[in-house]
N, C-alpha and C positions, 0 to 999 in steps of 0.2 A: 772594721767601720760594722757597728750592728745594723741592724736593716729593718723598715718597718713595711708590713704584711697585711695589705687591705683583703678582707677574705669574704666568701659568700654572697659577693652581689652581682647586680646585673651591668655589663660595663657600656655605658652611652656615648657617642660621640661622632662625629662627620660621619664615620664608616658604619656607623649603624647600632644595631644592640648586641652582645650575646654575653655568655655566662663565663667569668673567669677571676681569676686572684690576680693583686699586680704585689710586687715586690720594688721597694722605692730602697734606692743606696744613695748617700751623697748627693743628695736633693731631685734624682733621677729615678726614670722609673727603668729597674735593670731587670725585669724577668715579667711578662706576661702569661699565665696559665693555669692550672688548676691543682689543689692541693699545695700549694706553695707553704701554706700556713704548717704542712706536717713537716717542712725542712727547718722551722723555728729554732733556734739555740737562745743559750741564756743572753740575756739583754736586747734580744729583738724585740720589737714591738707588733702585736698584733692588732689590728681593728677590726671587730666584725661587721661584716656591711650585709649580714642576711635579710632579705626581703629588703631590700634599700637599692636605689640607682648609684652608679658610682660615673660621676661625670668629669671633663675639663671644669675647674675653678670658673665660680662667674665673674664678670667684670662689669663694675658699675660706672656709666658715662658721668656720670652729676649726681655727686654730694656735697653738702656744705659741713665742713668738720669745723670751723669756726674759727679755729686759732690760727693764727694770732687775732688777737683783740675781744673775743665775745666765747672767752673759755668758761664762763658761768654757765652757757647752754650746752658746749662740746669739747672736748680736745681731740686732737689728733689719734690719743691715745683711746680714748674711751669711743669716738666714732670705729676706730679700726676694729676695736674687740665687736662692736655692732657688726660692722661690715663680716667678719670673718664667722660670727654665729649666723649670718644670714645664707655663708655660703659664698662670699666674694674673698678672690685671693687679689684683686685689685680695683682700686677705686681713683676715679678723676675727681680729684678736689677742686673744689668751685672759688674762683679768685676774688669773689665779696666779703675778704675779710680785713683788718683793719692794723697795719696798712693795707692797701690791694697787695695782690701778688702779680704787681708791674715793674718788680726790679729782681735780680739774679739773686739778691741777699733774702729776699723774701721767700721765691721760689725753692733756694734751698735750704731754710729753715725751716719750709713744710716738710719737703723730703728727707730730709734729716730726723724730723720726730716722726714720720711716720716708720724709718730705718730703726730709730729706737724703740719703737712698740713694737716691732718685729711682729705683728698678726696677719697684714696684707700689704703688698704694695701698695703704697699712697704715691698719685701721679700728680704734680702739682699742675695746674692749667696756668696761663696766664692770660694777663688784660686785653684784649685788643686796644682799649683806649687808655692812655695815664689816671690811674685812678677811676675807672669806667666812667667818666665824666663827658664821654663821648666828644670830644675837644681835639686830643691831638692824638697818633699812634703811638702804643707804646714800642719799647725798642724789640722789635721781632726779632733781629738778628741776634741780639745777644742772649735774650730768652730761650731762641733756638738750641744754641750753641751750648747753653747749660741744660740741656734735654726736654725741655718744655716742647710737645708734640699737639697739643690743643688751646686753643685761644677763644676767651669768650669773656663779655662783660656781663653774663647771667645776672638775674637781677634788672639789668636794665638793658633794652633792646638798643642798636646803634642808631641812631634817629637819623643823624646826617647821610644822605645816598651817596654822594660822593666820597665822602670819607667810607663808607663801608667797601665802594670800589676799590679805593686807593689799600684798603688793608687786603682786598682779595690778589690783588695786581701784587703786592709785598710778598704775600704770603705764598704765590705759586712758585716761585723758584725758590725759597725753603724749603718745600715739602710740609710744611704745618696744615694744618686742619682752623676754619676758624667754624665754631657753634653759635649759632644765632638764636639770641633770646626774641622771639616774636612780641614785640608789642611796640603799637604805636602810639607814645604815650601821651600825646593831645585827646587822644580817646576814651585815656583810663583814668585822667585825673579823680581822683576821691571815690572811684568805683571800688566798691567791697565785693560784689558777686556777679556771677554771670546776669547779662541783660537779657530777661526774658519775663513769662509769668510768674516764676515765684517771685524775683526781687520786686516786680509790679504790685505782686499781691502783702512782700513783706514791707513795701515803702522804703528799699535800700536803694542807693546809686547803682547801678548798672554798668557791666563788664562787656561791651559787646564782642560778640564773635569776629567781627570784622577789623578790629583791635590787632589781632592776631593775622588773620588774612593778608591783609595788605602788606604787611612787611613778608609774608610766606611768598607771597608773588612778587615784590620788589627785587626779593635777594633771588629769587630765580631765576628772573630777569639779570640781573648781576650776575649768576653763574654763566648764563648764557653769553654773556657779552664778554667775560675773563677768561671763561675757562678752567676756573679755579673751583676743586670740590668745596662743598659746605656743607655743616651737618646743621639740621635743626633740631632745638632741645624740643622736650615735653610738648609737643602738637595735642591740641585739645580741641582740635572742632572737624566737623566732617569737611567743610571746605577746605580744609587745610589736608587734608590728607587727600582730597580728589585733586589738587592745587600739585602736591609730591607725587601722584601716583601719576599723573600726567607729563610731569618733567620727566620722570623717569622712563617712560615708555620715549621720550625722546632721545634718551641716552645720556641726560645732562649727569654729571657726578655729584649728587646730592644724597645723603643718609639724614634719617631722622631718629629719633627715638620719642617712646611714648611711656608715662609714667602707669603702676597698677592704681592710681589713685584716679585718673583720669580714664582708666576703665574697668572701674566700679563703683565710682561713688558720682550722684548727681547735683545739683544744687539743691533738690529739696531737703539735702542733710542740713542746710542753713535754716531751717524753717524755724530752727529753736535757738537763732540767733547763738550759738555755740563757734565761738571764733577757731576751734581745733579743726574746722572744717574752709576755713581763710585758706585760698591756697593762690600764688601766680604760676601760671595762668588759674582764673577760677574753674570747681567744678561746674561741668554743662549738662548737657540733656542728654535722654535715653538715646535719642538719634545722634548726638557726638560718640555716645558710648558704643553706640553697633559700628558705626563707623570705625573708630580706633580699631576694635576688635577684627574686624574685616580686614584694615591695614596692617595688622600684624600677622593674620593669617594670608593673605596674599604676598607678604614682604614688601610691602609699600613701606613701613615701618619696618626698620631693620632693628630696634634694638629696643630692650625693656632697660627703663633706669630710673631709681627711685627717687631723684628728687630730693634726697635725705635732707630735712630742714629743721633741724632743732631748734628749740626755743626754750628759755628760760620760763618757770612758770608765771612767774609774775606780767612776765611779757604777752602769754597768751590769755591773760585770765582780764585783761581789759578789753573795755569796750569794742565792736567788732568793729566800728570803724578807724578805732587805733591799734588793735592787736597786728603784731606782724603778720603776713602771710608764710604758710608752711608746715609740711607734716613730717613725721620720721615715716621711714620707706625701708630700712636696710636689715631689719629681722624679720619683717611681713612679705617682703616681696614674693618670696617662693610660693609661701601660701597664699597669697592671693591670685598670683597666675595660676597654679593651680585649681583654684576654688572658681575660678572666673572664666578663663581661658578656653573655649572648645578648640583647641589643636592640637596636632600631635605631639607627644611630650618632647621628642626630637627638636622639633621646630621652637617650641619655647625654651627649651636647653640652651640651643642656637643663640635666641634673643638676648639671652640671658649671660653666654660664655661668649662662644670664637666671633661672631660678629660684632659685638659693642670691642671685644678685642681689638680686631683689625682697625677700628674706628681709630680706640686710642692709639695705636700704633705698637702695640705691646704683644701682638700676634704671635713673636718668634717664642715667648714664655706664657703665654696665657691662653686659655682657650685651644690647648693645644691636643692632638690626637691622644689616646691612650695606648701608648707602643713605648718599646723598649727604645729608650735613649731619651725621652721626652721629658721637660721639666714636670718636677711632681706638684704642679697646682691645682689640688683636686678637690671636688665638693661629694659629699656622700649624704644623700639626702632619703628621708621615706616619704616617696609621692601620696600615701595613703593616710597616714596619719593627721587627722583631725586633730586642732589646739584651739583655745579661747587665748585672746589677748588680753594679757594683764600687764598695766604700764608700768608697774614696779618691778617688775620681774626681767624689764630691758635694758642691754647694758648702757644704751645711751644716758649719758645728763640729767635730759630732758623727759618729756612724759609726753608730748603732743603728737600721739598717733589717732589718727580718726578710726583705726579697728579695735576699739575697746569693746568685748565683750561680742565681738563678730567670730564666728566659728570659720576658722581658717582651713584649708588641708594641703598637708606638705611642708615636712621642716625638716631642716637639717641634722644631721647626728654626727656626722664628719668632716671637718677641714684642713685640708694639709696646704700650706704656704712655703714653698719652695722644700718642699720635702719633710717637714715638722708639720706633726700634728698640732695645731695651733688652736683646735676644737674637738672635743672626744666625748661622745655618746650625749651632745649638746651642750658641752660645758666649755668654757672657753680655760686655754691651759696656763693663761699668762694674763 
């Protein structure tokens, strides 16, 4: 069996940082040391990591791969390629496909398409309710038996509090995690952007922070009642962060995520009526951004997730009130994090890697320490490389990135998935 050697980098994982090379065979790390490339023989592959950080692979809890049903915007293959280029070795695929991921057949299709692409592990999520309609629970037992670990109606919040309580009570014995999209729909009907001074100036319907915060509060109380864990998707407001911080201080089993765009872009980006900046939940204020950053820094927010949401150009070119919400995020996540977050590098990597891996239920194979015997799901990145986003160079089928022309810092050089180099020197190998 030929082996792959990563040489010259700085290893960073849960145990800290140290210089070292990694040797990989049959999908696992077989040696950690120095000068390992000197033992290379014909057929071995040597990846130069000089000047780079070598870390456990990133895990994204929140991506939209659009297949089945909306392949004009993205496919599981193109989305997986974007993920690998962004350093992600596993992604959780949201269930708002057509048909929705509320049956074993659709879940198995999504998983099989991910395996066929072979660029990262695609983890299908399941719907909380049938068709994400919020009326009756999806078949949790069947989906859990098929390997689904995260359930969400993402794109919709479960509006019925009694139904959400029942969902938690069913989820507890199954050991699955419910992930809530926090939006009180009666407060956001017709809304285009954050409700504040900017939307008033532009004459656009506003989306109040309260719409998110009411559901965060409600579901914290449901967690308190049932004792069952819950994950909050894409927190965007200062008050949401404060509510989660207080709940965690009480010891409630809650986790949360935030997106790069919610800690880097404000609602003022919509001043030009450009629908590329329309997203759900909407971009908020500098005060909210500061709170999200503080929540990440103190651990209130566990994970950084992209909410990668590709849309075909014709859809995003519609008038602002008609264009769908959503932004690309997989290939720019690291660059935004390193450009925007004033945090220790190990804490940023933790929020991108082993912490989301644990939430996704894949901590046995992703986000693992870089030691002998562990699976080789690995990301190598240059933390100092500055680059500018050019939409046409992205792997996604869509181009709706909000970071066009923006200077980011930090880029993935190599990605290994199950011991195979799927990205080498910034280029996907398949």
